[in-house]
C-alpha positions in Angstrom: -47.0 54.2 47.4 -49.8 54.6 44.8 -49.9 52.6 41.6 -50.6 55.6 39.3 -52.9 53.9 36.9 -55.0 55.9 34.5 -57.9 54.1 32.9 -56.1 50.8 33.1 -52.9 52.1 31.5 -49.8 50.6 33.1 -47.4 52.6 35.1 -44.8 54.5 33.1 -41.2 53.8 34.1 -40.3 57.4 33.1 -42.2 58.6 36.1 -40.0 56.4 38.3 -36.5 57.1 36.9 -35.1 57.5 40.4 -36.0 53.9 41.1 -35.4 52.0 37.8 -32.8 54.2 36.3 -32.8 56.3 33.1 -31.3 53.5 30.9 -34.3 51.2 31.6 -36.9 54.0 31.3 -35.5 55.4 28.1 -35.2 52.0 26.5 -38.9 51.5 27.0 -39.6 54.6 24.9 -37.0 54.0 22.2 -38.5 53.5 18.7 -38.6 49.8 17.8 -40.7 50.0 14.6 -40.9 52.9 12.1 -43.3 53.2 9.2 -43.4 56.4 7.4 -43.4 59.2 9.9 -44.9 57.0 12.7 -42.8 55.1 15.3 -43.7 52.7 18.0 -41.7 52.0 21.1 -42.0 49.0 23.5 -44.3 51.1 25.5 -46.6 51.9 22.5 -46.6 48.2 21.5 -47.8 47.3 25.0 -50.6 49.8 24.7 -51.6 48.1 21.4 -51.8 44.7 23.2 -48.7 43.2 21.6 -45.7 43.9 23.9 -43.3 41.5 22.2 -39.9 43.0 21.3 -38.7 39.9 19.4 -41.8 40.0 17.2 -41.3 43.8 16.7 -37.7 43.3 15.6 -38.8 40.7 13.1 -41.6 42.9 11.7 -39.3 45.9 11.6 -36.7 43.8 9.6 -39.4 42.7 7.2 -40.7 46.3 6.7 -37.2 47.3 5.8 -36.7 44.3 3.5 -39.9 45.0 1.7 -39.0 48.7 1.5 -42.3 49.8 2.9 -42.2 53.6 3.3 -45.7 54.8 3.9 -48.6 53.8 6.2 -50.9 53.2 3.2 -48.4 50.8 1.7 -48.0 48.9 5.0 -51.8 48.5 5.3 -52.1 47.4 1.7 -49.4 44.8 2.1 -50.2 43.7 5.7 -51.7 40.4 4.5 -48.4 39.4 2.9 -46.7 39.1 6.3 -48.6 35.8 6.9 -46.7 34.2 4.1 -43.2 34.5 5.5 -41.5 31.6 7.2 -39.8 33.7 9.9 -43.0 35.4 11.0 -45.3 33.5 13.2 -48.8 34.3 14.6 -47.4 36.8 17.2 -45.7 38.8 14.5 -48.8 38.7 12.3 -50.9 39.9 15.2 -48.4 42.8 15.7 -48.8 43.7 12.0 -52.6 43.7 12.3 -52.4 45.8 15.5 -50.1 48.3 13.8 -52.4 48.5 10.8 -55.3 49.1 13.2 -53.3 51.9 14.9 -52.7 53.4 11.5 -56.5 53.6 10.9 -57.2 50.3 9.0 -59.8 47.7 9.8 -58.1 44.5 11.0 -60.3 42.3 8.8 -59.7 44.4 5.7 -55.9 44.4 6.5 -56.0 40.6 6.8 -57.9 40.5 3.5 -58.9 36.8 3.5 -61.6 34.5 5.0 -58.8 32.0 5.8 -57.1 31.9 9.1 -53.4 32.9 9.6 -52.5 29.2 10.1 -54.0 28.2 6.8 -52.3 31.0 4.9 -49.0 30.3 6.6 -49.2 26.5 6.1 -50.0 27.0 2.4 -47.2 29.5 1.9 -44.7 27.1 3.5 -45.9 24.0 1.8 -43.5 24.1 -1.2 -40.6 24.4 1.3 -41.4 21.1 3.0 -39.5 18.1 1.6 -41.6 15.2 0.4 -41.2 12.0 2.3 -40.0 9.1 0.2 -41.8 5.8 0.5 -39.7 2.8 1.2 -40.4 -0.3 -0.8 
């Protein structure tokens, strides 16, 4: 049996529905994130280098919560995703990968000379309770 790789692209489960079943192969191609008229499935996220369904769910939830409707709006607000408590570095990388796929430069979408960790820590700082000194 051949591996059916094309330029390093993983094997598509759609091509092997007889083996893995239609439920599995269709789930891989179901849209997980939608921004404007663009959608990404688990398969598409894997091509982007960020195949994390949990991160995709969190990002999709945040896109809906922020009411982002267009690709331009998503790119313009991509840097904001680093300031949310529920989104870690994997989610933030997914946001940057999506922005890149939409045509933006990753560094411009990030929009800062600070690292994600610095931005995230500073955004969460007010939430951390201050320790009381015992006397």
